[in-house]
C-alpha positions as CSV (number, residue, x, y, z in Angstrom):
1,M,63.6,78.5,56.4
2,I,66.2,80.1,58.6
3,S,67.2,78.4,61.8
4,R,66.0,79.1,65.4
5,Q,69.5,80.3,66.2
6,E,69.4,83.0,63.5
7,V,66.2,84.3,65.0
8,M,67.9,84.4,68.4
9,D,70.9,86.2,67.0
10,V,68.8,88.9,65.4
11,S,66.7,89.1,68.6
12,R,69.8,89.9,70.6
13,E,71.1,92.4,68.0
14,F,67.8,94.4,68.0
15,G,67.0,94.0,71.7
16,L,63.5,92.5,71.0
17,T,61.9,89.2,71.8
18,A,62.4,86.3,69.5
19,N,58.7,86.1,68.7
20,V,58.7,89.7,67.4
21,I,61.7,88.8,65.1
22,E,60.1,85.6,63.9
23,K,56.9,87.4,63.0
24,D,58.9,90.0,61.1
25,Y,60.6,87.2,59.2
26,V,57.3,85.5,58.3
27,L,55.7,88.8,57.2
28,G,58.4,89.1,54.6
29,W,57.5,85.7,53.1
30,I,53.8,86.3,53.2
31,L,54.4,89.5,51.3
32,A,56.4,87.5,48.8
33,G,53.5,85.0,48.5
34,I,51.1,87.8,47.8
35,S,53.4,89.5,45.3
36,N,53.9,86.1,43.5
37,N,50.2,85.3,43.3
38,L,48.8,86.2,39.8
39,K,45.3,86.9,41.3
40,L,46.5,89.5,43.8
41,T,49.8,91.0,42.6
42,S,48.4,93.9,40.6
43,S,45.3,94.7,42.7
44,W,46.7,94.7,46.2
45,V,48.6,97.8,47.3
46,F,50.6,97.6,50.5
47,K,50.3,100.4,53.0
48,G,50.4,101.4,56.7
49,G,53.1,101.1,59.3
50,T,54.3,97.7,58.3
51,C,54.8,99.1,54.8
52,L,57.1,101.8,56.3
53,K,59.1,99.2,58.2
54,K,59.4,96.7,55.4
55,C,59.7,99.0,52.3
56,Y,61.1,102.4,53.4
57,F,62.8,102.5,56.9
58,E,65.5,99.9,57.6
59,T,65.5,100.8,61.3
60,Y,62.0,101.2,62.5
61,R,59.2,100.0,64.8
62,F,58.4,96.3,64.2
63,S,54.8,96.0,63.1
64,E,52.4,93.1,63.3
65,D,49.7,93.5,60.7
66,L,49.5,93.7,56.9
67,D,47.3,96.5,55.5
68,F,46.3,96.7,51.8
69,T,44.1,98.8,49.6
70,I,42.2,96.5,47.2
71,T,41.5,98.0,43.8
72,D,39.4,95.1,42.5
73,P,36.1,95.0,44.4
74,N,35.6,91.3,43.4
75,H,38.3,90.4,45.8
76,I,36.1,91.3,48.8
77,N,34.7,87.8,48.8
78,E,35.4,85.2,51.4
79,E,35.6,82.2,49.1
80,F,38.0,84.0,46.7
81,L,40.3,85.1,49.6
82,I,40.5,81.7,51.2
83,N,41.3,80.0,47.9
84,A,43.9,82.6,47.1
85,F,45.6,82.1,50.5
86,H,45.5,78.4,50.2
87,E,47.6,78.9,47.1
88,I,49.9,81.4,49.0
89,S,50.2,78.8,51.8
90,D,51.4,76.2,49.4
91,W,53.8,78.6,47.7
92,V,55.3,79.9,51.0
93,Y,55.8,76.4,52.3
94,E,57.5,75.2,49.1
95,T,59.7,78.3,48.8
96,S,60.7,78.9,52.5
97,G,59.5,76.0,54.6
98,I,57.2,78.2,56.7
99,E,53.9,76.4,57.4
100,I,50.6,78.3,57.2
101,P,48.0,75.7,58.1
102,K,45.1,76.0,55.8
103,D,42.5,75.3,58.5
104,T,43.7,78.5,60.3
105,I,43.0,80.9,57.4
106,R,40.1,83.1,58.2
107,F,38.5,86.1,56.4
108,E,35.6,88.1,57.9
109,I,33.8,90.6,55.7
110,Y,32.1,93.4,57.6
111,E,30.7,96.9,57.1
112,N,33.0,99.7,58.3
113,P,31.5,102.9,59.9
114,Q,31.0,104.3,56.4
115,G,28.9,101.4,55.4
116,I,31.5,100.0,53.0
117,L,32.5,96.3,53.0
118,S,36.0,95.7,54.4
119,V,37.9,92.5,55.4
120,E,39.8,91.3,58.4
121,G,41.9,88.3,57.7
122,R,43.8,86.0,60.1
123,V,46.5,83.4,59.3
124,N,48.5,81.3,61.7
125,Y,52.0,80.1,61.1
126,R,54.7,77.7,62.2
127,G,58.1,79.3,61.7
128,P,61.7,78.8,63.0
129,M,60.7,78.9,66.7
130,R,58.4,75.9,66.1
131,P,55.7,76.6,68.7
132,G,53.5,73.8,70.1
133,V,49.7,73.8,70.1
134,S,49.1,77.6,70.1
135,L,50.4,79.1,66.8
136,P,51.3,82.8,66.4
137,R,49.0,84.8,64.2
138,I,49.1,87.6,61.6
139,K,46.2,89.9,60.9
140,L,45.4,91.4,57.5
141,D,43.3,94.5,57.0
142,L,41.8,94.8,53.5
143,T,39.9,97.9,52.4
144,K,38.4,99.1,49.1
145,D,37.2,102.5,50.3
146,E,40.6,104.3,50.4
147,I,41.3,106.8,47.7
148,L,44.5,106.2,45.8
149,V,45.6,109.6,44.7
150,L,49.1,108.8,43.4
151,D,50.5,105.9,41.4
152,P,51.7,102.9,43.5
153,V,55.4,102.0,43.3
154,K,57.4,98.8,43.4
155,R,59.7,98.6,46.4
156,E,62.0,95.9,47.7
157,V,61.0,94.4,51.1
158,H,63.6,94.7,53.9
159,H,64.3,91.1,54.6
160,P,67.6,90.9,56.6
161,Y,67.7,87.2,56.8
162,S,69.9,84.6,55.3
163,D,67.2,83.1,53.0
164,R,66.5,86.4,51.2
165,P,65.8,85.6,47.6
166,E,68.6,86.5,45.1
167,G,66.5,89.3,43.5
168,G,64.8,90.3,46.7
169,I,61.1,90.4,47.5
170,I,59.3,93.1,45.4
171,V,55.9,94.4,46.4
172,Q,53.5,97.0,45.1
173,C,52.9,99.7,47.7
174,Y,52.0,103.3,48.4
175,C,54.6,105.9,47.3
176,Y,56.2,107.9,50.1
177,E,54.0,111.0,49.6
178,E,50.8,109.0,49.7
179,L,51.9,107.2,52.8
180,F,52.9,110.5,54.4
181,A,49.5,112.0,53.6
182,E,47.6,108.9,54.7
183,K,49.4,108.9,58.1
184,I,48.6,112.6,58.7
185,R,45.0,112.0,57.7
186,A,44.9,109.0,60.1
187,L,46.4,111.0,62.9
188,G,43.9,113.7,62.4
189,E,41.0,111.2,62.4
190,R,41.8,108.8,65.2
191,E,45.0,110.1,67.1
192,K,46.6,106.7,67.6
193,P,50.2,106.5,69.1
194,R,51.5,104.7,66.0
195,D,50.3,107.5,63.7
196,L,52.1,110.1,65.8
197,Y,55.3,108.0,65.8
198,D,55.1,107.5,62.0
199,V,54.3,111.1,61.0
200,V,57.2,112.6,63.0
201,N,59.6,109.9,61.8
202,M,58.6,110.5,58.1
203,Y,59.3,114.2,58.6
204,R,62.7,113.5,60.2
205,Y,63.9,111.0,57.6
206,D,66.6,112.4,55.4
207,G,66.9,109.4,53.1
208,L,63.9,110.4,51.0
209,R,62.9,114.0,50.3
210,P,59.2,114.1,49.7
211,D,57.5,116.5,47.4
212,R,55.8,118.8,50.0
213,A,53.2,120.2,47.6
214,L,52.3,116.6,46.6
215,V,51.9,115.5,50.2
216,T,49.7,118.5,50.9
217,S,47.5,118.1,47.8
218,T,47.2,114.3,48.5
219,L,46.2,115.0,52.1
220,E,43.5,117.5,50.9
221,Q,42.0,114.9,48.6
222,K,42.1,112.2,51.2
223,C,40.4,114.4,53.8
224,N,37.7,115.5,51.3
225,F,37.1,111.9,50.4
226,K,36.6,111.0,54.1
227,K,34.6,114.2,54.7
228,I,36.8,115.3,57.5
229,P,38.6,118.6,58.1
230,I,42.3,118.9,57.2
231,P,44.2,118.4,60.4
232,N,46.4,121.0,62.1
233,I,48.1,121.1,65.5
234,E,45.2,123.1,67.1
235,S,42.6,120.5,66.0
236,L,44.7,117.7,67.3
237,D,45.3,119.3,70.6
238,N,41.6,120.0,71.1
239,K,40.3,116.5,70.2
240,P,39.0,114.4,73.1
241,E,41.4,111.6,72.0
242,R,44.4,113.7,72.9
243,Q,44.6,112.4,76.5
244,E,44.1,108.8,75.4
245,L,46.9,109.3,72.8
246,E,49.4,110.0,75.6
247,A,48.0,107.4,78.0
248,E,48.2,104.6,75.3
249,W,51.7,105.6,74.1
250,E,53.5,102.9,76.0
251,N,50.8,100.2,75.7
252,M,50.6,100.3,71.9
253,L,54.2,100.9,71.0
254,A,56.6,99.6,73.6
255,H,56.6,96.0,72.4
256,Q,57.4,97.1,68.8
257,L,60.6,99.0,69.8
258,P,63.9,98.2,71.6
259,L,63.2,101.2,73.8
260,L,60.2,103.6,73.5
261,P,61.1,107.3,73.1
262,P,59.3,109.7,75.4
263,F,55.8,110.8,74.2
264,T,56.7,114.5,74.8
265,Q,59.6,114.2,72.3
266,F,57.2,113.4,69.5
267,W,54.3,115.6,70.5
268,Q,56.5,118.7,70.9
269,E,57.9,118.1,67.4
270,L,54.5,117.8,65.7
271,P,54.0,121.6,65.3
272,T,57.2,121.7,63.3
273,V,55.9,119.0,61.0
274,F,52.7,121.1,60.3
275,D,54.7,124.3,60.0
276,W,56.8,122.6,57.3
277,L,53.7,121.0,55.6
278,Y,51.9,124.4,55.3
279,R,55.0,126.3,54.3
280,I,55.4,128.3,57.5
281,L,59.0,127.2,57.7
282,E,61.6,125.4,55.7
283,K,63.3,122.3,57.0
284,A,66.7,123.2,58.3
285,V,69.8,122.0,56.4
286,I,72.4,120.7,58.8
287,P,75.9,119.6,57.9
288,S,77.6,116.2,58.2
289,I,79.8,115.5,61.2
290,P,83.5,116.2,60.4
291,L,85.3,112.9,59.7
292,M,88.5,113.7,61.6
293,G,91.5,111.7,62.5
294,W,91.2,108.7,60.1
295,A,91.7,107.8,56.5
296,I,88.1,106.9,55.5
297,D,87.1,104.4,52.8
298,E,84.9,106.7,50.7
299,T,83.4,103.7,48.8
300,W,81.7,102.2,51.9
301,S,78.4,103.2,53.4
302,P,76.3,101.5,56.1
303,P,74.2,98.7,54.8
304,I,70.7,99.7,53.7
305,M,69.0,96.8,55.5
306,A,69.2,96.3,59.2
307,Q,71.3,93.2,60.0
308,P,72.9,91.2,62.8
309,W,76.6,92.3,62.9
310,H,77.8,89.6,65.3
311,L,79.9,92.2,67.2
312,T,80.2,93.0,70.9
313,A,78.6,96.4,70.3
314,P,74.9,96.3,69.4
315,L,75.2,98.4,66.2
316,E,71.5,98.0,65.3
317,L,70.5,99.4,68.7
318,I,72.8,102.3,68.1
319,R,71.3,102.9,64.7
320,F,67.8,102.7,66.3
321,A,68.9,105.3,68.9
322,A,70.2,107.6,66.1
323,T,67.0,107.3,64.1
324,N,64.9,108.1,67.2
325,R,67.3,110.9,68.4
326,L,68.1,109.2,71.7
327,C,71.5,109.4,73.5
328,V,73.6,106.2,74.1
329,I,75.8,105.3,77.0
330,L,78.9,103.5,75.6
331,N,81.0,100.9,77.5
332,Y,84.3,101.8,75.8
333,I,87.9,101.0,76.2
334,D,90.2,103.7,74.8
335,A,93.6,103.2,73.2
336,N,95.3,103.3,76.6
337,G,93.1,100.6,78.0
338,N,91.0,102.9,80.2
339,R,87.3,102.0,80.5
340,K,85.0,104.9,79.8
341,N,81.2,105.4,79.7
342,P,80.5,108.5,77.7
343,I,77.0,109.6,76.9
344,I,76.9,110.3,73.2
345,E,74.7,111.5,70.3
346,P,75.4,108.9,67.5
347,Y,75.6,110.4,64.0
348,S,77.7,108.5,61.5
349,L,79.1,105.0,60.9
350,R,82.2,104.8,58.7
351,K,84.9,102.4,57.8
352,T,88.7,103.2,57.6
353,R,90.9,102.1,54.7
354,E,92.4,99.6,57.1
355,G,88.9,98.0,57.6
356,N,88.0,99.4,61.1
357,L,84.5,100.5,61.7
358,L,84.1,103.9,63.4
359,L,81.2,105.6,65.1
360,Y,81.3,109.4,64.8
361,A,79.4,111.0,67.7
362,V,79.1,114.0,69.9
363,K,79.6,113.9,73.7
364,H,76.2,115.0,74.9
365,N,77.3,116.8,78.0
366,T,80.2,118.8,76.4
367,G,79.3,119.1,72.7
368,E,82.7,117.6,71.6
369,D,83.0,115.8,68.3
370,R,84.4,112.3,68.8
371,S,85.1,109.1,67.0
372,Y,85.0,105.6,68.6
373,R,86.3,102.4,67.2
374,I,83.6,99.7,67.2
375,D,86.0,97.0,68.1
376,R,86.8,98.8,71.4
377,M,83.1,98.9,72.4
378,Q,82.2,96.4,75.0
379,G,78.5,97.3,74.9
380,A,76.0,100.1,74.6
381,E,72.8,101.2,76.3
382,V,70.1,103.3,74.7
383,T,68.7,105.9,77.0
384,K,65.5,107.9,77.0
385,E,67.5,111.2,76.9
386,P,66.6,112.9,73.6
387,F,69.0,115.1,71.6
388,T,68.5,117.8,69.0
389,P,70.6,116.8,66.0
390,R,73.7,119.0,65.4
391,Y,74.6,117.0,62.3
392,I,72.8,114.8,59.8
393,V,72.1,111.4,61.2
394,E,74.0,109.0,58.9
395,L,73.9,105.7,60.8
396,K,71.1,104.6,58.6
397,A,71.8,104.3,54.8
398,T,70.2,107.0,52.7
399,V,69.9,104.9,49.5
400,P,66.3,104.0,48.9
401,I,65.7,100.4,47.8
402,S,63.5,100.2,44.7
403,A,62.9,97.9,41.8
404,S,62.3,100.9,39.6
405,P,62.6,104.7,40.0
406,I,60.2,106.2,42.4
407,I,57.1,107.5,40.7
408,R,56.1,111.1,41.7
409,T,53.2,111.8,39.3
410,S,49.5,112.1,40.1
411,S,47.1,109.5,38.7
412,N,43.5,108.7,38.4
413,L,42.0,106.7,41.3
414,S,42.8,103.3,39.7
415,I,46.1,101.5,39.2
416,S,47.5,101.4,35.7
417,K,48.2,97.9,34.5
418,K,51.7,99.1,33.7
419,Q,52.3,99.5,37.5
420,G,51.5,95.9,38.2
421,L,54.2,93.7,39.6
422,K,56.0,91.0,37.6
423,S,54.1,87.7,37.6
424,S,56.8,85.8,39.4
425,V,59.7,86.2,41.7
426,K,61.9,84.6,39.0
427,K,61.1,87.2,36.4
428,T,61.8,90.0,38.9
429,R,65.1,88.5,39.9
430,R,66.2,88.3,36.2
431,A,65.2,91.8,35.4
432,S,66.9,93.4,38.4
433,S,70.2,91.6,37.8
434,D,70.6,92.6,34.1
435,F,71.4,96.2,34.7
436,A,73.4,98.0,37.4
437,P,71.6,101.1,38.7
438,T,73.0,104.6,38.6
439,Y,72.4,106.6,41.8
440,V,71.7,110.3,41.5
441,V,73.1,112.1,44.6
442,E,72.2,115.7,45.4
443,C,74.2,118.0,47.6
444,P,71.8,119.5,50.3
445,F,73.8,122.7,50.4
446,C,74.3,123.8,46.7
447,G,71.8,121.5,44.9
448,K,74.4,120.0,42.5
449,R,73.7,116.5,41.5
450,F,76.3,113.7,40.9
451,K,75.8,110.3,39.3
452,R,77.3,107.2,41.1
453,K,77.5,103.6,40.2
454,I,78.0,102.6,43.8
455,S,75.5,103.2,46.6
456,T,77.5,105.8,48.6
457,T,76.2,109.2,49.5
458,R,79.6,110.7,50.3
459,L,80.5,113.7,48.2
460,N,83.9,114.7,47.1
461,P,85.1,118.3,47.6
462,H,83.3,120.5,45.1
463,K,82.3,124.1,44.4
464,D,78.8,125.5,44.5
465,K,77.2,127.2,41.5
466,T,78.9,130.5,42.3
467,G,82.3,129.0,42.2
468,Y,82.9,128.9,46.0
469,P,83.8,125.7,47.9
470,C,80.7,124.0,49.1
471,P,80.6,122.5,52.7
472,G,78.4,119.6,51.6
473,R,80.1,116.2,52.2
474,T,77.1,114.0,52.3
475,G,74.2,114.0,49.8
476,N,70.8,112.5,49.4
477,V,69.8,110.0,46.8
478,V,67.1,111.7,44.8
479,D,66.7,109.1,41.9
480,I,67.8,105.7,40.8
481,K,68.1,105.1,37.1
482,Y,68.1,101.5,35.7
C-alpha cells in the first residue's frame, strides 16, 4: 500500500481532497481484485464514467462508483456475490495491504423500473489515510438488462501510484464506441450532469477516433432495446429534466474536478456533437501548435497516465485545463527575471534535447503563440474562462493503453470466451512483457500511416499522397500491434 504522504502529494498535484485521491487509488485495486477473480473476470464488463476515467482518459473527472454489466445471470445472487467479494477482500489485502472488512460487504438485489433484477453493492475500506471508526465506502452497480452490442475489450487501468503492478491492472470493459453510445443514450433518457460532461468530452477527445457509424448503429440498438426514442438536441432541450440538469451541474460534478467548467460551455457544444453524429458536419481538423525556438526531443511525449510531477508548476492542473478548454493564469518569471502573469490557452507539452520541459501555449488576449519553460513557472491557476482550440490539444498523451488491439467488430449479445481476461495478474504481466508493441500513427491531414516502436505521435516532415509537403506534425494512434 502506498503511504499517506503519496496520497497528499497527488492531492496537491491535482487540486483535489486527499479522500478523493485515496478512493481513486482503492478503486484501482478493487478492479484488480475483480479481474483476478476466476468467478467474475470473464462475466463482468466494466462501464460508466469510472471506466472512462480509469481506462480511457488519463486526465478526467474522478468518479466514485463501479458500474458493471453482468453477462451471467447466476451472479445476481446475494450469497454468491458476498462470497466472491470475501475472496476479493483477501486478495486485495494480501496484494496491496488495503483492508476491505468483510462485515461491511453488502449487496442488495432489487427490481429496476423495467422489472429486471439489478444489484447495488457497498464495500468499505481502510486505505493509506487510515480513518477511524467511520470508513469510506465504494458503491457497485450491477445490471444484467443492458444490451452489449459490441465485443468488450481489455484495457489497462490508469493507476498512477507507486505500487502499480509490473504488468499493470487489466480489466474487461466496454469498447469506446459502446461507451459513447451508452452515454448518449443515458443523456437522452435521464439528462444527468455527468452524462453531458462525458458525451462532450468523448467527442472532443483526439486520442481515439471512434467509428461514427458504429456509434450511431450501437445507439439505435440500445434505444430500441430500452424502447425510447433516439435522442437529438431538440428532444433534450424540451425535456422537463433540462432545467434540473443545469441546476444540478455544480452539486453533482464540482467535487470530482479540480475546477468545474461552466455549464453553458458544454450545453452549447452539444448540438455540434449531434451534428457530427448524424453526419450533418465533419469534425474540423486543426493543426499542431508550431514548436518554435527550441531543439525538441522528438522521442519524448507526455506520459499517458496522470502523475505527480513534484514541480513548482501544477502540470496536472494545466493538463486538466487543456482537456476542458479552460484558460490558465501563469505565475511566470522570464529570462530577464521579470515576473509575469499571462492568461494562456495551453496546448502542448514538450521536452528539449537539453532536458527542459516546455509548455507551448497561446496568449488568450492577443492570440500570440508562445513557449514557457516549466522550471520558470512559480505556479498556475485554472480559470473558468473557456477557449475555442486554435490547435490540437497535446498536453494529454494520445497513445491508448491496451493489453490487446482495440476490437471494432460487432458481436452477438453475449461475450465470446476468447474475450475473457487472463485468469491471473501474473499471466497478464508475463504476456505483456514478452513482446514490444508497434504503434500505428495516422496523419490527420493526409491520412498516411507510420509504424513506430516508441509511443510518440510526433510526425517527421513528409509528403501527402499527391507529392506535396504535408503540414501534419502530430498524428493519432489508430492501432497497436503486439
